[in-house]
C-alpha positions as CSV (number, residue, x, y, z in Angstrom):
1,X,35.5,-18.2,4.4
2,X,37.8,-15.9,4.3
3,X,39.3,-15.3,7.9
4,X,40.0,-12.2,9.4
5,X,43.4,-11.3,11.1
6,X,44.3,-9.9,14.4
7,X,45.8,-6.9,12.3
8,X,43.1,-6.6,9.5
9,X,40.1,-6.5,12.1
10,X,42.2,-3.8,14.0
11,X,42.8,-2.0,10.4
12,X,38.8,-2.0,10.0
13,X,37.7,-1.0,13.0
14,X,39.9,1.8,13.1
15,X,39.3,3.3,10.0
16,X,35.2,3.0,10.7
17,X,35.9,4.4,14.0
18,X,37.9,7.4,13.0
19,X,35.2,8.3,10.2
20,X,31.8,7.1,11.3
21,X,32.2,6.9,15.5
22,X,31.6,3.1,15.4
23,X,33.4,1.4,18.0
24,X,33.6,-2.3,16.8
25,X,34.8,-4.2,20.2
26,X,36.7,-7.4,19.5
27,X,33.9,-9.6,20.1
28,X,32.2,-8.6,17.1
29,X,35.3,-10.2,15.1
30,X,33.3,-13.1,13.6
31,X,30.1,-10.9,12.9
32,X,31.7,-8.8,11.2
33,X,33.6,-11.4,9.2
34,X,30.8,-13.0,8.6
35,X,28.3,-10.0,7.6
36,X,31.2,-9.3,4.9
37,X,32.0,-12.4,3.7
38,X,29.2,-12.0,0.6
39,X,31.1,-8.7,-0.4
40,X,34.5,-10.5,-0.6
41,X,33.3,-13.2,-3.0
42,X,31.6,-10.6,-5.2
43,X,34.5,-8.6,-5.6
44,X,37.1,-11.6,-5.8
45,X,38.9,-10.2,-2.7
46,X,41.1,-13.3,-1.3
47,X,42.1,-11.6,2.6
48,X,40.4,-8.8,4.0
49,X,43.9,-6.4,3.5
50,X,42.7,-6.7,0.0
51,X,38.9,-5.5,1.1
52,X,40.1,-2.9,2.8
53,X,42.8,-1.6,-0.2
54,X,39.7,-1.9,-2.5
55,X,37.5,0.2,0.1
56,X,40.1,3.1,0.5
57,X,40.1,2.6,-3.1
58,X,37.0,3.2,-4.3
59,X,36.6,6.5,-6.0
60,X,33.0,6.7,-6.1
61,X,32.2,6.2,-2.6
62,X,29.5,3.4,-3.0
63,X,31.9,0.4,-1.1
64,X,31.9,2.2,1.9
65,X,28.8,2.6,1.6
66,X,28.2,-0.7,1.2
67,X,30.6,-1.4,4.0
68,X,28.5,0.4,6.4
69,X,25.4,-0.9,5.4
70,X,26.9,-4.4,6.5
71,X,28.3,-3.5,10.0
72,X,25.5,-1.4,10.9
73,X,22.9,-2.4,13.3
74,X,19.5,-1.1,11.9
75,X,17.1,-2.5,14.1
76,X,13.9,-0.8,15.2
77,X,10.5,-0.9,15.3
78,X,7.0,1.5,15.5
79,X,6.2,2.9,19.2
80,X,9.9,2.0,20.1
81,X,10.0,3.4,24.3
82,X,6.9,4.8,23.9
83,X,7.3,7.2,26.5
84,X,8.7,8.7,24.7
85,X,6.1,9.4,22.8
86,X,3.6,9.7,25.4
87,X,6.0,12.3,26.9
88,X,6.3,14.0,23.8
89,X,2.1,14.3,23.1
90,X,1.1,15.5,26.6
91,X,4.3,17.4,27.8
92,X,6.8,18.9,24.9
93,X,4.1,19.7,22.3
94,X,2.1,21.8,24.6
95,X,5.0,23.9,25.4
96,X,6.2,24.5,22.0
97,X,3.3,25.2,20.6
98,X,2.9,28.2,22.9
99,X,6.4,29.3,22.4
100,X,7.8,28.3,19.1
101,X,8.0,31.9,16.5
102,X,6.3,31.8,13.5
103,X,4.4,28.0,13.6
104,X,8.2,27.0,12.7
105,X,8.5,23.7,14.8
106,X,12.0,22.1,13.6
107,X,12.7,18.2,14.5
108,X,15.4,15.9,13.8
109,X,15.3,12.2,13.8
110,X,19.1,11.8,13.7
111,X,19.2,8.0,13.5
112,X,15.9,7.5,11.1
113,X,16.9,3.5,10.4
114,X,14.6,2.4,8.5
115,X,11.7,5.0,8.9
116,X,9.6,3.8,12.4
117,X,10.5,6.4,14.5
118,X,10.3,9.3,11.6
119,X,6.6,8.4,10.4
120,X,5.6,7.8,14.1
121,X,6.6,11.3,14.8
122,X,4.6,12.9,11.9
123,X,1.9,10.9,13.0
124,X,2.0,12.3,16.1
125,X,2.5,15.7,14.7
126,X,-0.9,15.1,12.3
127,X,-3.5,13.8,15.1
128,X,-1.8,16.9,17.5
129,X,-2.1,20.1,15.3
130,X,-5.2,18.5,13.4
131,X,-6.9,21.7,11.3
132,X,-4.2,23.9,12.5
133,X,-1.0,21.9,11.2
134,X,-2.0,24.2,7.4
135,X,-0.5,27.0,9.0
136,X,2.4,25.0,10.5
137,X,6.2,24.4,8.6
138,X,6.4,21.2,10.2
139,X,8.3,19.3,8.4
140,X,10.8,16.3,10.2
141,X,14.6,16.2,8.8
142,X,15.5,12.3,9.4
143,X,18.7,11.1,9.0
144,X,21.0,8.1,8.9
145,X,24.4,6.5,8.1
146,X,22.9,3.6,5.9
147,X,22.0,4.1,2.4
148,X,20.3,1.0,2.9
149,X,18.1,2.2,5.8
150,X,17.1,5.0,4.4
151,X,15.8,3.6,1.0
152,X,13.6,1.2,3.2
153,X,12.6,4.4,5.2
154,X,11.8,6.2,1.8
155,X,10.0,3.3,0.4
156,X,7.3,3.8,3.7
157,X,6.4,-0.1,3.5
158,X,6.1,-2.3,6.1
159,X,4.7,-5.5,6.9
160,X,1.1,-6.6,8.6
161,X,3.4,-7.6,11.5
162,X,5.9,-4.1,11.8
163,X,2.8,-1.8,12.0
164,X,1.1,-4.5,14.8
165,X,1.6,-2.2,17.6
166,X,0.3,1.0,16.4
167,X,-3.0,2.2,17.0
168,X,-6.2,0.8,15.3
169,X,-6.7,4.9,14.6
170,X,-3.5,4.9,13.0
171,X,-3.5,2.3,10.5
172,X,-7.1,3.2,9.5
173,X,-5.8,7.2,8.8
174,X,-2.2,6.9,8.1
175,X,-2.0,3.6,5.9
176,X,-3.2,1.8,3.2
177,X,-2.8,-1.5,1.8
178,X,0.2,-1.7,-0.7
179,X,-0.3,-5.6,-1.4
180,X,-1.6,-8.9,0.6
181,X,1.3,-8.5,3.2
182,X,2.3,-5.3,3.1
183,X,1.0,-1.9,4.2
184,X,2.4,1.7,3.2
185,X,2.6,5.4,4.5
186,X,0.0,7.4,3.1
187,X,1.7,10.1,0.6
188,X,0.7,13.2,3.4
189,X,2.7,11.4,5.6
190,X,5.9,10.6,3.7
191,X,5.7,14.2,1.9
192,X,6.1,15.8,6.1
193,X,9.5,13.7,6.3
194,X,12.9,14.9,4.4
195,X,15.6,12.0,4.3
196,X,18.9,12.1,4.0
197,X,22.1,10.4,4.4
198,X,24.2,12.2,7.2
199,X,27.1,11.2,9.2
200,X,27.3,11.9,13.1
201,X,30.8,12.3,13.1
202,X,30.8,15.2,10.8
203,X,32.6,17.9,12.6
204,X,30.2,20.7,11.8
205,X,27.1,19.7,11.5
206,X,25.8,21.7,8.1
207,X,22.2,23.4,9.7
208,X,20.9,26.8,9.5
209,X,18.6,26.7,11.9
210,X,18.2,25.1,15.1
211,X,16.1,22.2,16.2
212,X,13.1,22.2,18.8
213,X,13.3,18.2,19.3
214,X,16.1,15.9,18.5
215,X,15.5,12.0,18.9
216,X,18.5,9.9,18.4
217,X,17.9,6.9,20.1
218,X,20.1,3.5,20.3
219,X,22.9,4.9,18.2
220,X,25.3,6.0,20.7
221,X,25.6,2.4,22.4
222,X,28.1,1.8,19.6
223,X,30.3,4.8,20.2
224,X,32.9,5.2,23.0
225,X,32.9,7.7,25.7
226,X,34.8,10.9,24.3
227,X,32.5,10.1,20.7
228,X,29.9,10.2,22.6
229,X,30.4,13.2,24.8
230,X,31.7,15.0,21.6
231,X,28.1,14.1,19.8
232,X,25.9,15.7,23.0
233,X,27.7,18.9,22.9
234,X,27.1,19.2,18.9
235,X,23.6,18.2,20.0
236,X,23.4,20.9,22.5
237,X,24.7,23.3,20.1
238,X,22.2,22.6,17.4
239,X,19.0,22.9,19.6
240,X,17.4,25.7,20.6
241,X,16.9,27.0,24.3
242,X,14.1,24.8,25.8
243,X,14.5,21.9,23.0
244,X,15.0,18.2,24.1
245,X,17.0,15.7,23.6
246,X,15.7,12.0,23.3
247,X,17.9,9.2,23.5
248,X,17.6,5.8,24.4
249,X,17.4,3.6,27.7
250,X,20.4,2.2,27.7
251,X,22.5,5.4,27.0
252,X,23.7,8.0,29.1
253,X,24.6,11.7,28.8
254,X,27.2,12.7,31.2
255,X,25.7,16.1,33.0
256,X,28.8,16.4,35.2
257,X,30.1,18.2,31.6
258,X,26.9,19.3,29.9
259,X,24.6,22.1,29.9
260,X,21.5,19.3,29.4
261,X,19.1,19.4,32.7
262,X,17.5,15.8,32.8
263,X,14.1,16.0,32.7
264,X,13.1,11.7,33.1
265,X,14.8,8.9,32.0
266,X,16.7,9.2,28.4
267,X,15.3,12.6,28.0
268,X,17.2,15.9,28.2
269,X,16.5,19.8,28.0
270,X,18.8,22.4,27.1
271,X,18.6,25.5,29.6
């Protein structure tokens, strides 16, 4: 195994934090070293210094994509923190249905990972709007920094075990058998989602219109306080007045410096 020195670890983690916001603490050293071993072997790098030089020198951008894919934690599942989805159905959507102009409902799943959250949102919208759905512009934007996670999301293929938490009516209405062990999301639901690779550390969010709902759950736990505060500011700016921000239950918003109003655990609203 190629060992990573303190200097190399510092160099690599500072680059990742500056460009992608991920704060890799000292206790992640062994994890980083382990996850990147196969890449070093494949590229013939005898040290992490050589590997870092390779990443910086790669003009195709593929090297940094692989780096982020390796060190990112893309753990999610259907109905994660299900209280958020109940609140969305029972409180948020009825209000938006009455207040949204020209039936143009905009939802952003800002850390889509392998797609479970985005598809859950699409199924909730389909069920809630029912026949009226035809008259609504309700596509969901789903972004993530990891290319491999996005590719898995776009496929819409999930195992029996992974769709097990879903209501039985959803399995019947929104999935079909893909093979002996897997299911695939129905095409009409997959078509409701726009998947894009996006780095939340971009200085400017290039969206023409503001969102009514933003889900960004269990991402900011990897950021330091300053990075998290700046991201929350950008979310606030990209939300319509009265819009909602959903974050992870292990995450917080610094209410002393933001205009967000606390609604319930891990749910905030723009005044």
